[in-house]
C-alpha positions, 0 to 999 in steps of 0.5 A: 906258499903251499897249504901245508906251510900256511897251516904250519904258520897258523899253528905257531900262533898258539905256540907263541902265546904259550911261550909268552907264559914261560917268560911271564913266569920268569918275571912273576914267579909267584903268580905262575908256579911251574916246576923248572924243566932242565935242559938235559930233559929237553935234550932227551926229548929233542933226540926222541922227537928228532928220530920220530919226525925224521923217520916220518918225513923219510917214509912219506917222501919215499912214497911220493918218489915211488909214485913219481917214478911209477908215473914216469914209467907210465910216460915211457911205456905209453910212448913205447907202445905208441911207437911200436903200434905205429911201426909194427902194425899194418892197419888202417888209420881208424885202428891205429887211432883206436889204440892211440886213444886207448893209450891216452885214456888209460893215463886219465882213467888212472888219475881219476881212479887214484883220486876217487873221481868219476872218469871223464870219457869226453877228454879222449873219446873212448867210451867207458860204460857207466857200470865199469868200476875199474876203468883202467882194467877196462881200457887195458882189456880193450888194448889186448882186444886190439892186439889179439885182432891184429895177431889173428889177422896177421897184421903183426908177427908173433915177435912183434906181438910179444914186443908190444905185450912187454909194454901193454902188460906194464899198464896194470903193473903200474896201476897196481903199484899206485893202488898199493901206495894209495891204500897202505898209509903209514901206521896210524899208531906211528902217526899218533906217537909222532904228533904226541911227541911234537906236542910234548916237546913244544909244551916243555921247550919254552920252560927249558929255554926261558932261563937262558933266553929270556924274552927271546924264548918266544921267537926261538920257540916259534921258529922251532915249532914252525919247522916241526909242524911244517915237517909233520904237515908236509909228511901228512900231505906227501904220503898221499901223493895222488891228491890235488894240492901243491905238494901232490903229484901234478897228474894233470900235467903228466897226463897232458904230456902223455897225450901230447907225445902219443898223438905226435907219434901216432899222427905224425 
């Protein structure tokens, strides 16, 4: 079970305790005096809450899916640039290995950049100076330095250079799109109003159900609360897709896939 679902189950415990108060009020109306909550009122609140939470989950999943699509594109362009480098460039093995390592390093650098972690240069052997604040920019700059040298030395034709440029320029396009996803979360006001609506709904639901359900109000409310809280918790984690929890993208696996493919292409 993921962290978000475990958290949702824990938060249903106070909901269960609160729901039991509604049942006690049914048994001892003189001890606990609370105005009746009608089903029509609860239905209106259910509709409002449903619209808010549905929009929240949809927007969070859209962000997660866009991030996954961008990283899928990164896998493809890394392979394409590796193939074009291997087939187009008439260079020695050291030069080809340099481009291979730059391509591989970019994926790891982007992963670390999106997670606000220091870039580990030991993984790929490409040294990124410590003063560099944006390693993906540095690595793409180095790629274009290699392309420029090959073009000036006549090791690639003009047509081949532009064919490789179509892949190379996409690295920073993907980086910029991922940075946009990371830095533009859903409006804070929308997140607050969604959570307020969930809390209000859970506060009123037991009192609306207790007359019809009796002691079954507690399990019914707990089940409903679990799905509502779980939906909000999942949306909270999924809308930031570059973290390290189970609901985030498995960037380590994607980087490993890129490294394996590019090494096979360039060294095969």
